[in-house]
C-alpha positions in Angstrom: 23.6 3.1 17.9 24.1 6.7 16.7 23.1 8.3 13.4 25.3 7.1 10.6 26.3 8.8 7.4 25.6 5.9 5.0 22.7 6.4 2.6 21.0 3.3 3.8 20.8 4.3 7.4 19.9 7.9 6.5 17.0 6.6 4.4 16.0 4.1 7.1 15.9 6.8 9.8 14.2 9.3 7.6 11.5 6.8 6.5 11.0 5.6 10.1 10.7 9.1 11.4 8.2 10.2 8.8 6.1 7.0 9.4 6.4 7.4 13.2 5.4 11.1 13.2 2.5 10.6 10.7 1.2 7.3 12.1 -2.3 7.1 13.4 -2.5 8.8 16.8 -4.4 7.5 19.8 -7.7 9.3 19.0 -7.7 8.2 15.3 -7.8 4.4 15.9 -9.2 2.6 12.8 -10.1 5.9 11.0 -8.5 4.4 7.9 -10.1 0.9 8.5 -6.6 -0.5 9.2 -8.2 -3.1 11.5 -10.1 -4.4 8.5 -13.5 -3.6 10.1 -15.9 -0.8 11.1 -14.7 -0.6 14.7 -15.0 3.1 16.0 -17.3 3.9 13.1 -21.1 4.5 13.3 -23.3 3.5 10.3 -26.8 4.4 9.2 -29.1 3.2 6.4 -32.4 4.4 5.1 -34.5 4.5 1.9 -35.8 7.8 0.3 -38.2 7.5 -2.6 -39.9 10.4 -4.4 -41.6 8.3 -7.1 -43.8 6.0 -5.1 -45.5 6.7 -1.8 -44.9 4.2 1.0 -41.5 2.9 0.0 -39.5 5.2 2.4 -37.7 3.5 5.3 -36.6 5.8 8.2 -33.0 6.2 9.1 -31.7 3.3 11.2 -28.4 2.9 13.0 -26.8 -0.2 11.5 -24.0 -1.6 9.3 -25.5 -3.6 6.4 -23.3 -5.8 4.2 -23.1 -4.6 0.6 -24.3 -1.2 1.7 -21.3 -0.4 4.0 -18.5 -2.7 2.9 -14.8 -3.0 3.7 -12.6 -3.4 0.5 -9.6 -5.7 1.0 -8.2 -6.4 -2.5 -5.5 -3.9 -3.2 -5.3 -5.1 -6.8 -9.0 -4.9 -7.7 -10.7 -2.3 -9.9 -14.3 -1.0 -10.1 -16.1 -2.7 -13.1 -18.4 0.3 -13.6 -15.4 2.5 -14.6 -14.0 0.3 -17.3 -11.8 -1.1 -14.5 -9.8 2.1 -14.2 -10.7 3.0 -10.6 -8.8 1.1 -8.0 -11.0 0.0 -5.0 -8.2 0.9 -2.6 -5.8 3.9 -3.1 -2.1 3.4 -3.3 -0.4 3.0 0.0 -3.4 1.7 1.9 -4.6 -1.9 2.8 -8.3 -1.2 3.1 -11.0 1.3 2.1 -14.8 1.5 2.7 -17.4 1.5 0.1 -20.7 3.2 0.7 -23.6 1.9 -1.4 -23.5 -0.3 -4.6 -25.1 -0.5 -8.0 -28.5 -1.6 -6.7 -30.9 1.2 -7.8 -33.5 1.2 -5.1 -33.3 4.6 -3.6 -30.9 3.3 -0.9 -29.1 5.8 1.3 -26.1 5.0 3.5 -23.7 6.8 5.8 -20.6 6.2 8.0 -19.4 8.7 10.6 -16.4 8.9 12.9 -16.0 11.0 16.1 -12.6 12.6 16.7 -11.4 14.3 19.9 -9.0 16.9 18.5 -5.6 17.6 20.0 -2.2 18.6 18.7 -1.5 15.0 17.4 -4.5 14.8 15.1 -5.4 18.4 14.1 -4.9 17.7 10.4 -7.6 15.5 9.1 -7.0 14.0 5.6 -9.5 12.0 3.7 -9.4 10.4 0.2 -12.5 9.6 -1.8 -13.6 8.2 -5.2 -17.1 8.4 -6.5 -19.3 6.5 -9.0 -22.6 8.0 -10.1 -25.0 6.8 -12.8 -26.3 9.5 -15.1 -30.1 9.9 -14.6 -30.4 12.1 -17.7 -29.0 9.7 -20.3 -28.6 10.8 -23.9 -30.0 14.3 -23.2 -33.4 13.0 -22.1 -34.6 14.6 -18.9 -36.2 11.8 -16.9 -37.9 14.4 -14.7 -35.2 14.2 -12.0 -34.9 17.2 -9.8 -31.4 17.7 -8.6 -32.2 16.5 -5.1 -33.4 13.3 -6.7 -30.1 12.4 -8.4 -27.4 10.0 -7.2 -25.3 11.8 -4.7 -22.1 11.7 -2.5 -21.6 14.0 0.5 -18.9 14.6 3.1 -19.7 16.8 6.1 -17.9 18.0 9.3 -20.0 18.5 12.4 -19.2 20.1 15.7 -20.0 18.8 19.2 -23.6 20.1 18.9 -24.2 18.4 15.6 -24.1 21.6 13.6 -22.3 21.7 10.3 -18.8 23.2 10.4 -18.5 25.7 7.6 -15.3 24.4 6.1 -14.2 24.0 2.5 -13.3 20.4 3.3 -17.0 19.6 3.1 -17.9 18.1 -0.2 -21.3 17.5 -1.9 -21.8 16.3 -5.5 -24.9 15.2 -7.5 -24.7 13.3 -10.8 -25.5 16.4 -12.8 -22.5 18.2 -11.2 -20.1 15.5 -12.4 -19.7 17.2 -15.9 -17.8 20.1 -14.4 -16.1 18.6 -11.3 -13.1 16.6 -12.5 -15.2 13.5 -13.3 -14.6 11.1 -16.1 -17.3 9.3 -18.2 -17.6 5.6 -18.9 -20.1 4.2 -21.4 -20.9 0.6 -20.4 -22.1 -2.1 -22.8 -20.9 -0.2 -25.9 -22.9 2.9 -25.1 -26.3 1.2 -24.8 -26.6 1.7 -21.1 -26.6 5.0 -19.1 -23.2 6.7 -18.9 -21.3 6.5 -15.6 -19.7 9.6 -14.1 -16.7 8.7 -11.9 -14.1 10.6 -10.0 -10.7 9.0 -9.3 -9.1 9.1 -5.8 -9.1 12.7 -4.5 -7.4 14.0 -1.4 -8.9 16.6 0.9 -7.3 18.1 4.0 -9.1 19.9 6.9 -7.3 22.1 9.5 -9.0 21.3 12.8 -6.7 23.4 15.0 -9.6 25.7 15.9 -11.3 22.7 17.6 -8.4 21.4 19.8 -9.9 20.1 23.0 -13.3 19.5 21.4 -14.9 16.5 19.6 -15.9 16.8 16.0 -17.3 14.2 13.6 -17.0 13.5 9.9 -19.8 11.9 8.0 -19.6 10.2 4.6 -23.0 9.7 2.8 -23.9 8.1 -0.5 -27.3 7.6 -2.1 -29.1 6.3 -5.2 -31.5 8.5 -7.1 -34.7 8.8 -5.2 -36.8 7.6 -8.1 -35.2 4.1 -7.7 -33.6 3.8 -11.1 -30.0 5.0 -10.9 -27.2 4.2 -8.5 -24.6 6.2 -6.7 -21.8 4.9 -4.4 -18.3 5.9 -3.2 -15.1 4.7 -1.7 -13.1 6.5 1.0 -10.4 6.3 3.6 -9.3 8.8 6.2 -6.3 9.6 8.4 -5.2 12.2 10.8 -1.8 13.8 11.5 -0.1 16.4 13.6 -0.6 19.8 12.0 3.1 20.5 11.4 5.9 20.1 9.0 8.6 17.5 9.6 12.1 19.0 9.9 14.9 16.7 8.8 17.9 18.6 10.1 19.9 16.3 12.5 23.3 16.0 13.9 26.0 16.2 11.2 23.5 17.1 8.4 24.6 19.8 5.9 21.2 20.0 4.2 17.8 20.5 5.9 14.7 18.9 4.4 11.2 20.1 5.2 8.4 17.6 4.6 4.7 18.6 4.4 1.8 16.1 4.8 1.1 14.2 1.6 -1.8 14.6 -0.8 -1.7 18.3 -1.6 -0.4 20.9 -4.0 2.4 22.8 -2.4 3.9 26.3 -2.5 6.9 27.0 -0.2 7.7 30.6 0.6 10.8 31.9 2.4 10.9 34.7 4.9 11.3 37.2 2.1 8.0 36.1 0.5 9.8 34.3 -2.4 8.4 31.0 -3.6 11.3 28.5 -3.3 9.6 25.1 -3.9 6.4 23.3 -5.2 7.0 19.7 -4.0 6.1 18.0 -0.8 9.7 18.1 0.3 11.8 21.3 0.4 15.6 20.8 0.4 17.7 23.6 1.9 21.5 23.3 1.5 23.7 24.9 4.2 20.6 26.2 6.1 20.6 29.1 8.5 19.6 28.1 12.0 16.1 29.3 12.8 15.2 30.4 9.2 11.4 30.2 8.8 9.5 28.8 5.8 5.8 28.8 5.0 4.0 26.0 3.1 0.7 26.7 1.5 -1.0 23.4 0.8 -4.0 23.1 -1.5 -6.1 20.0 -1.7 -7.7 18.9 -4.9 -11.1 20.4 -3.9 -9.5 23.9 -3.3 -9.1 23.8 0.4 -5.9 25.5 1.7 -3.9 24.7 4.8 -0.9 26.9 5.8 1.9 25.5 7.9 5.2 27.1 9.1 8.5 25.5 10.0 12.0 26.6 11.0 15.4 25.0 10.0 16.3 24.2 13.6 18.8 21.4 14.3 17.5 18.6 16.5 19.9 16.2 18.3 18.1 13.5 20.2 20.2 11.1 22.4 18.7 7.8 23.6 19.7 6.6 27.0 18.3 4.4 29.8 19.1 2.4 32.9 17.4 -0.6 34.3 16.8 -2.3 37.7 15.9 -6.0 37.6 13.8 -7.5 40.3 15.0 -10.6 42.2 11.7 -12.4 42.6 9.3 -12.1 39.6 11.4 -11.7 36.5 10.3 -8.0 36.1 12.6 -5.1 35.1 12.1 -1.4 35.7 13.4 0.8 33.0 14.3 4.4 33.6 14.5 6.7 30.6 17.2 9.4 30.6 17.0 10.4 26.9 17.2 14.1 25.9 17.4 16.4 23.0 18.6 19.9 22.1 15.0 21.0 21.5 11.5 19.7 20.8 9.8 16.7 22.4 10.7 13.0 22.5 8.6 9.9 21.6 9.7 6.5 22.7 9.6 3.0 21.3 11.0 0.1 23.4 11.8 -3.3 22.0 12.2 -5.7 24.9 13.9 -8.4 22.9 11.1 -11.0 23.4 8.7 -9.9 20.7 7.0 -7.2 22.8 7.3 -3.4 22.8 6.1 -0.3 24.6 5.8 3.5 24.0 5.8 4.4 27.7 8.6 6.7 28.9 9.6 4.5 31.9 8.0 1.1 31.4 8.2 -2.0 33.7 8.4 -5.3 31.8 8.0 -8.8 33.0 9.7 -11.5 31.0 8.6 -15.1 30.5 12.2 -16.4 30.8 15.0 -15.4 33.0 18.4 -14.5 31.6 19.9 -12.1 29.1 17.8 -10.0 26.8 18.7 -7.4 24.1 16.7 -4.3 24.7 16.6 -1.3 22.4 15.2 2.2 22.9 14.4 4.2 19.8 13.6 7.9 20.3 12.1 10.2 17.7 12.2 14.0 18.1 9.1 15.7 16.5 8.6 17.9 14.7 11.9 16.7 13.3 12.6 13.4 11.7 15.8 12.9 13.8 16.1 9.5 15.5 18.5 7.9 17.9 18.7 4.2 18.9 20.4 2.6 21.9 20.7 -1.1 22.6 21.7 -2.7 25.8 21.9 -6.3 27.0 20.0 -6.5 30.3 19.2 -9.2 32.8 15.9 -10.5 34.2 15.7 -12.9 37.1 13.2 -15.2 38.9 14.3 -18.0 41.2 11.4 -20.2 39.9 12.8 -19.9 36.3 16.3 -21.1 37.1 16.7 -24.8 36.4 18.8 -27.6 34.8 18.3 -29.4 31.6 19.7 -33.0 31.2 19.1 -36.3 32.9 20.0 -36.8 36.6 20.8 -40.5 35.6 23.7 -41.7 33.5 24.2 -45.1 31.9 26.8 -47.6 33.2 30.2 -46.5 32.0 28.7 -43.4 30.4 28.3 -39.7 31.3 25.4 -37.2 31.7 25.6 -33.5 30.9 23.7 -31.0 33.0 23.1 -27.5 31.5 21.9 -24.7 33.7 19.5 -22.0 32.4 17.6 -18.9 33.7 20.6 -16.9 35.1 23.5 -14.8 34.0 26.3 -17.0 35.5 26.5 -20.3 37.5 28.5 -22.0 40.2 28.5 -25.8 40.8 29.4 -27.2 44.2 30.2 -30.6 45.7 30.5 -31.1 49.4 30.5 -27.3 49.8 33.4 -26.7 47.5 33.1 -25.0 44.1 33.9 -27.3 41.3 32.9 -25.3 38.2 31.7 -21.8 37.1 30.5 -22.9 33.6 26.8 -23.1 32.6 27.2 -26.9 32.1 28.7 -29.8 34.0 29.6 -33.4 33.0 29.0 -36.1 35.6 30.0 -39.8 35.4 29.9 -40.9 39.1 27.1 -40.7 41.7 27.2 -37.2 43.1 25.2 -34.8 45.3 25.6 -31.4 43.5 24.6 -27.9 44.3 24.0 -25.2 41.8 23.7 -21.4 42.3 22.5 -19.2 39.5 23.3 -15.4 39.6 21.8 -12.5 37.8 24.2 -9.7 36.7 22.7 -7.5 39.5 23.4 -10.0 42.2 20.2 -11.9 42.5 20.6 -15.6 43.1 18.8 -19.0 43.3 20.1 -22.3 44.6 19.2 -25.8 43.5 20.3 -29.2 45.0 20.7 -32.1 42.5 21.3 -35.8 43.1 23.0 -37.6 40.1 22.9 -41.4 40.1 23.7 -44.3 37.8 20.6 -45.6 36.1 18.7 -48.1 38.3 19.2 -51.8 37.3 16.8 -53.1 34.6 16.8 -56.3 32.6 16.0 -56.8 29.0 14.4 -60.2 28.3 13.2 -62.1 25.2 10.7 -64.9 25.3 9.5 -67.3 22.7 9.9 -70.9 21.4 13.2 -71.9 20.0 11.8 -74.6 17.6 8.9 -74.7 15.2 7.5 -76.8 12.5 8.2 -76.3 8.8 5.9 -73.7 7.3 4.8 -72.4 10.7 5.9 -69.1 12.4 6.6 -68.2 16.0 6.3 -65.0 18.1 9.3 -63.5 19.8 8.5 -61.0 22.5 11.0 -58.6 24.2 10.2 -56.8 27.5 11.8 -54.5 30.1 12.8 -51.6 27.8 11.1 -48.4 26.6 11.9 -49.0 22.9 13.2 -51.9 20.7 15.2 -52.4 17.6 15.3 -56.0 16.1 17.8 -57.3 13.8 14.9 -57.7 11.3 14.5 -53.9 11.3 11.2 -54.0 13.3 10.7 -51.7 16.3 7.8 -53.4 18.0 8.1 -55.3 21.2 7.0 -58.6 19.4 7.9 -60.0 16.0 6.9 -63.1 14.0 9.6 -65.2 12.3 9.3 -68.0 9.8 12.9 -68.9 9.3 15.4 -70.4 11.7 18.4 -68.3 12.7 19.7 -65.9 15.3 17.4 -63.0 16.1 18.7 -60.1 18.2 17.0 -57.1 19.8 18.5 -54.0 21.4 16.4 -52.2 24.1 16.7 -48.6 25.3 15.7 -47.4 28.7 13.9 -44.1 29.2 17.3 -42.2 29.4 18.8 -44.1 26.5 20.8 -46.8 28.1 21.1 -49.8 25.9 21.0 -53.6 26.5 20.9 -56.3 23.8 20.4 -60.0 23.6 19.5 -62.7 21.1 17.5 -65.8 20.6 18.3 -68.7 18.3 
């Protein structure tokens, strides 16, 4: 399937490509808690008190419920913000909460190690903070700043030293008045005010650390005097540090798409600002024209990316070689493009997929399968898809459905499966090339199943009339008024009496003719009655 001009397919390909290119790379597994757990994260808890000696608890490596918590309800709001702060930001299924409104000097952290390469050199995190005011109503409760509720984000290098980067973030409760926080007064203003910051996006350029491992740590803490709480929510993600170029075969307009979550300033080669949105549309673009995007996060960090309006034309193509013994198929990828690199996604038509370039796949069933190869072409959003019907084969998986016995004066239908085409034989002569055969006389039949590539499997079948069997009914033919008698049928697999009952025995109280029909295991019927 090639690129179409319809709006629907254009939107589908563009959406798929952006999602594919900005999906979580190999070294960012579960960085956004997409597995619904803390896999790949490292947690610590401790207690720091400055009001009472002896209540401190040293830092301990652990994940503690209600101190490090996965949020799962995408429709829930935080009650300490007047239910204005969503627990999970739009577009995400999970977030993590550090801390809670417990007020015991509790400190918690979560950290994630990231091996930086070209696929994840842009680290983006989103956070929301809730801090209780320790200086309520202008009364200084003798809190030094370091004793206040706090939230902190820090980047560390391989040695554990802090990376001096504007993406680091550190806020105490007393900072909240000037740092884009809102104030909520619970219980009609009788309790301490709550400072809270809505979901905020921060981006970090990690290109200077490609080939190295860095870590990002999120920390939240109550006030160290044990009376005021502080907690935060966050998610993270990582992307290639580039701009997506949507300028594909047949397009008359190029669209440049920067990573989401920033403020944007697009500048052309002449230094003129030409756009301030995430997407920059360029009608009738000049091949190779360069644009610069200055992206500023809500905390003031700036990331600068460049892109050229170069046309990308990927073409998906592949061949396949099925095996003749184990139902496996070797796929050979021959896709190409005018420029850039290719990424691959195979759909094998049986509910499984692969991103390998030249995969080998083993099917559970032999026969025909619709396989599609979808290629994307980063840093562009151009996509091409090719579908082929392929054959897999295993002699052990070729067989016949249907009974090898037929009822007297009836027929049985045999249906072959597990191959591409079939030949039926009798006494060495071919009698049919269909996938099914109707038989009504005793026959010794041969079947050969072929794959499309010439593999074959042979089966010998013996079709016979159902062996003789006899339906019988036993029971007295006379009984006294007011009594009942038992009639019992035997010799069949199932029964149907004229009374409507389906058991082998019935009880009757009235004189008359009672009949029963019996079915053999293959469905042959006999009937008889008793009066």
